[in-house]
N, C-alpha and C positions, 0 to 999 in steps of 0.2 A: 598482383588481388587480395584485396584484406579477405580475413576469417572470419566470419563471425562466432559468438554463440549460441546464437536463437534463429530458430526460423522463425519469418513470418506467416502468417496467415492472408489471406485476401483482406479477410475482413481488420487486421493488423495492418496490417499496413494500411489501410484505409482513413481508419483510426490515430492515428497518428499523422496523416496528410490533412487532418479536418480538426483533427488539434493545433497544428499549423496556422493553420490558416486562421481560425477562429484567435486564437495568435495573435497575428499579426495583424488581425481583423483590431482588435481593442488594444493592444499598447504596442503594435510597436513590430521590423524587423528583428529589435536587439534581443530583447525581452523573449519570445516568439523563438528563436534560436534557439537563447542562453536553457532555453523550459525541453524546447526540442531533445537537446544533447544529456543532459537529465534522465529524461526518459528512456532514453538511448544508453544513459550509462546504468540502470537502472534493468534495461533487458541482459545488457552484453551480461552483468553481475547474476544472473538470473542462477546459468551453472553450480554458481560459490556458492546464492547465498540461501537452498533452494529452502534448507531448513527452517525457512523467516512464514513460507508460506503455510505453517502449520495452522500460524499464528492467526487466521480468518476460513482455516479448512470447510470449517462450516457452513459458511458464506455463502461457497464455486463449486461442495459435490456436484460430479464425480475428478472436477476438476482444481487444481491449486489457485488458489490467487497471491497474491501480493503489494502493498500501498507503493507508489510510488510519485511524490509530488501530491497534488491529486487527485491521484487515479487510481483507479488499481489494474494493472499488470492480472489477466485473466490465459495460465499456460496448463501447458503439460507434458510431460518430460517425456519423451521420445530416445529410444539409443543414445540417451546420458547427456544428452541436447534439448534445453524446453522452443517448445513448442508455443509459440502466446500465437491465443483467438483471438481473445479483442484488450482492448484498451476504455473504459467503465471509468466516466466522472464521479466523486466519491455520492456527491448529492447523490446519482443516480438510483433506483433501484435492484439495484444488485438480481440480485435473488429471481428476480419478477422475470427476469432480462436476461438471465442464466438457465432456468428455466425451459423459458422459450425456444432462446438458439444450439442448445443440448445437444440435443436428435442432429445437428448441420454438424457440428462442433466436431459428434463423436466422429460421423462419417468425414469428414476432412481430416483427421487425424487415423481411420482408418487407412485410408487411402492414401496420404506419407508413409507413414511404414512399409506399405507395398508395395508402396516403387523404392523405397529401403532398405 
């Protein structure tokens, strides 16, 4: 069993699936797989490059955000492990989306913290 360096919320897992499916339809399997692999590499590195999140931190408060490819990865550090909340395309209205989703994200992170 492979150990990951991050946790995905249900929404983040759905986002990754949707990104893959969109890429598959637009550009084919090879490109879709390569793009997803790059996103997973960025997810895997979140723990080590957490200070990069400060670059966009005002856009995502109270969460952290880091750019990867054409997406932003929104996450929260919990017990030293990144919890990936969502992945959003950079052309979307990040601030409005996060404002609307913040209560759900906070509840999910709190539930995760109670389990660990």
